[in-house]
SERO-227682 format. One record per residue: residue in one letter; residue number from 1; x, y, z of N, C-alpha, C in turn. Coordinates in nm, 4 decimals, m for minus. Atoms other than C-alpha are relative to their C-alpha. Layout:
<atoms>
- A; NUM; X; Y; Z; X; Y; Z; X; Y; Z;
...
</atoms>
This chain:
<atoms>
- M; 1; 0.0922; 0.0643; 0.0838; 13.5091; 18.6810; m14.6146; m0.1390; 0.0026; 0.0783;
- K; 2; 0.1255; m0.0288; m0.0716; 13.1519; 18.7741; m14.5119; m0.0816; m0.1309; 0.0226;
- L; 3; 0.0643; 0.1209; m0.0124; 13.0584; 18.4213; m14.4015; m0.0257; m0.0259; 0.1459;
- P; 4; 0.0243; 0.0357; m0.1387; 12.8767; 18.3643; m14.0817; 0.0284; m0.1498; 0.0240;
- S; 5; m0.0440; 0.1298; m0.0201; 13.0195; 18.0544; m13.9189; m0.0361; m0.0599; 0.1318;
- V; 6; 0.0181; 0.0733; m0.1232; 12.9396; 17.7970; m13.6490; 0.1284; m0.0896; 0.0126;
- I; 7; m0.1226; 0.0703; m0.0062; 13.2625; 17.6509; m13.5231; 0.0029; m0.0979; 0.1211;
- V; 8; m0.0209; 0.0981; m0.1042; 13.3676; 17.3590; m13.2986; 0.1493; m0.0024; 0.0374;
- I; 9; m0.1387; 0.0053; m0.0383; 13.6899; 17.3527; m13.0987; 0.0397; m0.1501; 0.0119;
- Q; 10; m0.0496; 0.1355; 0.0094; 13.8859; 17.0336; m13.1796; 0.1178; m0.0223; 0.0976;
- E; 11; m0.1143; 0.0182; m0.0765; 14.2087; 17.0965; m12.9892; 0.0240; 0.1256; 0.0904;
- D; 12; m0.0178; m0.1072; m0.0972; 14.3246; 17.3176; m12.6917; 0.0508; 0.1322; m0.0643;
- N; 13; m0.0615; m0.1141; 0.0600; 14.5277; 17.5457; m12.9233; m0.1094; 0.0846; m0.0772;
- Q; 14; 0.1099; m0.0810; 0.0697; 14.1931; 17.6650; m13.0796; m0.0882; 0.0758; 0.0921;
- N; 15; 0.0774; m0.0659; m0.0948; 14.0503; 17.7905; m12.7582; 0.0021; 0.1628; m0.0137;
- D; 16; m0.0053; m0.1439; 0.0007; 14.1780; 18.1432; m12.7807; m0.0542; 0.0720; m0.1247;
- I; 17; 0.0594; m0.0533; 0.1318; 14.0957; 18.2136; m13.1462; m0.1506; m0.0185; 0.0008;
- A; 18; 0.1483; 0.0253; m0.0103; 13.7497; 18.0629; m13.0892; m0.0664; 0.0996; 0.0874;
- E; 19; 0.0520; m0.1046; m0.0958; 13.6923; 18.2976; m12.7950; 0.0065; 0.1352; m0.0642;
- R; 20; m0.0089; m0.1294; 0.0626; 13.8180; 18.5967; m12.9852; m0.0991; 0.0200; m0.1127;
- L; 21; 0.1013; m0.0163; 0.1071; 13.6051; 18.5342; m13.2858; m0.1422; 0.0050; 0.0470;
- T; 22; 0.1316; m0.0069; m0.0664; 13.3068; 18.4721; m13.0698; m0.0262; 0.1329; 0.0503;
- N; 23; 0.0136; m0.1299; m0.0580; 13.3651; 18.7924; m12.8790; m0.0060; 0.1136; m0.1017;
- L; 24; 0.0143; m0.0950; 0.1167; 13.3917; 18.9834; m13.2121; m0.1294; m0.0107; m0.0663;
- G; 25; 0.1243; 0.0333; 0.0634; 13.0602; 18.8355; m13.3138; 0.0078; m0.0586; m0.1363;
- A; 26; m0.0168; 0.0563; 0.1320; 13.2039; 18.6728; m13.6209; m0.0497; m0.1457; m0.0113;
- V; 27; 0.0325; 0.1447; 0.0012; 13.1155; 18.3171; m13.5175; m0.0873; m0.0348; 0.1219;
- L; 28; 0.0623; 0.0569; m0.1212; 12.9015; 18.1117; m13.2883; 0.0808; m0.1309; 0.0284;
- C; 29; m0.0822; 0.1201; m0.0446; 13.1098; 17.8514; m13.1008; m0.0806; m0.1031; 0.0752;
- L; 30; 0.0762; 0.1047; m0.0674; 12.9536; 17.5259; m13.0053; 0.0837; m0.0654; 0.1101;
- G; 31; m0.0925; 0.0465; m0.1103; 13.2480; 17.4577; m12.7642; 0.0786; m0.1207; m0.0579;
- R; 32; m0.0888; 0.1075; 0.0293; 13.4628; 17.1465; m12.7598; m0.0769; m0.1165; m0.0694;
- S; 33; 0.0639; 0.1077; 0.0708; 13.3860; 16.8573; m12.9919; m0.0456; m0.1149; 0.0986;
- S; 34; 0.0369; 0.1089; m0.0893; 13.3840; 16.6174; m12.6987; m0.1138; 0.0271; 0.0765;
- E; 35; 0.1196; m0.0382; m0.0676; 13.0984; 16.8057; m12.5413; m0.1190; 0.0270; m0.0859;
- L; 36; 0.1008; m0.0349; 0.0947; 12.8960; 16.8482; m12.8551; m0.1208; m0.1015; 0.0025;
- T; 37; 0.1278; 0.0845; 0.0021; 12.5326; 16.7203; m12.8664; m0.0766; 0.0379; m0.1338;
- Q; 38; 0.0832; m0.0139; 0.1181; 12.2909; 16.6806; m13.1487; m0.0896; 0.1232; 0.0276;
- E; 39; 0.0903; m0.1065; m0.0399; 12.0559; 16.9180; m12.9647; 0.0617; 0.1418; m0.0130;
- K; 40; m0.0764; m0.1237; 0.0090; 12.3224; 17.1913; m12.9422; 0.0242; 0.0327; m0.1417;
- I; 41; m0.0198; m0.0243; 0.1438; 12.4003; 17.1637; m13.3150; m0.1316; 0.0519; m0.0606;
- E; 42; 0.1266; m0.0322; 0.0618; 12.0331; 17.1724; m13.4112; m0.0450; 0.1376; 0.0463;
- S; 43; 0.0522; m0.1281; m0.0459; 11.9448; 17.4689; m13.1872; 0.0733; 0.1177; m0.0536;
- T; 44; m0.0832; m0.1051; 0.0450; 12.2356; 17.6725; m13.3054; m0.0285; 0.0252; m0.1501;
- V; 45; 0.0384; m0.0125; 0.1457; 12.1587; 17.6005; m13.6814; m0.1302; 0.0680; m0.0136;
- V; 46; 0.1276; m0.0592; 0.0116; 11.7981; 17.6854; m13.6249; 0.0054; 0.1618; 0.0329;
- K; 47; m0.0185; m0.1290; m0.0446; 11.9072; 18.0045; m13.4504; 0.0551; 0.0855; m0.1167;
- V; 48; m0.0579; m0.0746; 0.1148; 12.1249; 18.1179; m13.7419; m0.0883; 0.0126; m0.1175;
- I; 49; 0.0898; 0.0042; 0.1174; 11.8868; 18.0164; m14.0118; m0.1176; 0.0956; 0.0214;
- G; 50; 0.1234; m0.0766; m0.0273; 11.5919; 18.1830; m13.8444; 0.0279; 0.1401; 0.0347;
- N; 51; m0.0225; m0.1361; m0.0476; 11.7646; 18.5090; m13.7578; 0.0847; 0.0800; m0.1085;
- P; 52; m0.0750; m0.0719; 0.1015; 11.8641; 18.7253; m14.0614; 0.0798; 0.1107; 0.0603;
- D; 53; m0.0692; m0.1075; m0.0728; 11.9715; 19.0107; m13.8301; 0.1381; m0.0609; 0.0568;
- L; 54; m0.1244; 0.0662; m0.0494; 12.2230; 18.7684; m13.6615; 0.0910; m0.0357; m0.1072;
- R; 55; m0.0811; 0.0269; 0.1149; 12.3484; 18.6442; m13.9974; 0.0733; 0.1275; m0.0507;
- K; 56; m0.0610; m0.1289; 0.0477; 12.4014; 19.0025; m14.1085; 0.1036; 0.0431; 0.0895;
- S; 57; m0.1009; m0.0417; m0.0952; 12.5825; 19.0991; m13.7915; 0.1260; m0.0780; m0.0076;
- M; 58; m0.1142; 0.0879; 0.0117; 12.8006; 18.7961; m13.8125; 0.0897; 0.0204; m0.1293;
- S; 59; m0.0636; m0.0221; 0.1217; 12.8791; 18.8612; m14.1755; 0.0861; 0.1326; 0.0080;
- E; 60; m0.0724; m0.1247; m0.0085; 12.9776; 19.2197; m14.1047; 0.1206; m0.0044; 0.0916;
- S; 61; m0.1131; 0.0229; m0.0990; 13.1922; 19.1208; m13.8081; 0.1205; m0.0828; m0.0762;
- A; 62; m0.0953; 0.0840; 0.0676; 13.3655; 18.8451; m14.0231; 0.0774; 0.0857; m0.1081;
- A; 63; m0.0651; m0.0813; 0.1061; 13.4270; 19.0936; m14.3050; 0.0993; 0.0924; 0.0539;
- G; 64; m0.0971; m0.0910; m0.0627; 13.6061; 19.3156; m14.0707; 0.1267; m0.0642; 0.0455;
- I; 65; m0.1081; 0.0898; m0.0433; 13.8370; 19.0322; m13.9773; 0.0891; m0.0508; m0.1213;
- C; 66; m0.0645; 0.0661; 0.1201; 13.9207; 18.8733; m14.3154; m0.0557; 0.0667; m0.1233;
- D; 67; 0.0409; m0.0775; 0.1224; 13.9252; 19.0666; m14.6396; 0.0025; m0.0956; m0.1298;
- G; 68; m0.0085; 0.0930; 0.1176; 13.9765; 18.7526; m14.8667; 0.1162; 0.0167; m0.0883;
- K; 69; m0.1111; m0.0262; 0.0921; 14.2905; 18.8808; m15.0068; 0.1395; m0.0481; 0.0604;
- G; 70; m0.1288; 0.0473; m0.0618; 14.5437; 18.6926; m14.7833; 0.0909; m0.0796; m0.0900;
- T; 71; m0.0797; 0.0917; 0.0974; 14.6469; 18.4422; m15.0644; 0.0710; 0.0955; m0.0933;
- K; 72; m0.0638; m0.0958; 0.0890; 14.7256; 18.7414; m15.2914; 0.1183; 0.0663; 0.0679;
- R; 73; m0.1108; m0.0632; m0.0782; 14.9375; 18.9097; m15.0179; 0.1164; m0.1019; 0.0044;
- I; 74; m0.1147; 0.0943; m0.0080; 15.1355; 18.5841; m14.9709; 0.0684; m0.0201; m0.1280;
- V; 75; m0.0646; 0.0163; 0.1313; 15.1929; 18.5327; m15.3415; 0.0845; 0.1146; m0.0372;
- D; 76; m0.0717; m0.1184; 0.0234; 15.2990; 18.8965; m15.3775; 0.1300; 0.0016; 0.0697;
- E; 77; m0.1246; m0.0006; m0.0832; 15.5466; 18.8591; m15.0905; 0.0980; m0.1035; m0.0543;
- L; 78; m0.0879; 0.1088; 0.0475; 15.6837; 18.5279; m15.2276; 0.0658; 0.0507; m0.1300;
- E; 79; m0.0500; m0.0461; 0.1253; 15.7225; 18.6850; m15.5745; 0.1085; 0.1089; 0.0166;
- S; 80; m0.0974; m0.0965; m0.0251; 15.9142; 18.9768; m15.4189; 0.1383; m0.0524; 0.0418;
- L; 81; m0.1362; 0.0629; m0.0487; 16.1751; 18.7416; m15.2813; 0.0640; m0.0728; m0.1142;
- I; 82; m0.0503; 0.0660; 0.1172; 16.2317; 18.5823; m15.6227; 0.0918; 0.0972; m0.0820;
</atoms>
């Protein structure tokens, strides 16, 4: 789904996926919620809003990861079991 995202890590089990998505350019990660500041949120939002090339790049990266058809694949698989 071609949606640029800003994410926050809530729990340790989210570290790896946050790092991978960041490295792929699909998201901007603000880090752990316990370390979050208003200034960091504001500067990141301003960065995304003010940079159409960044949003386009993030959208393209996200589209390559998620096609938006996962629910259909799950339903199809479940129906095949019935």
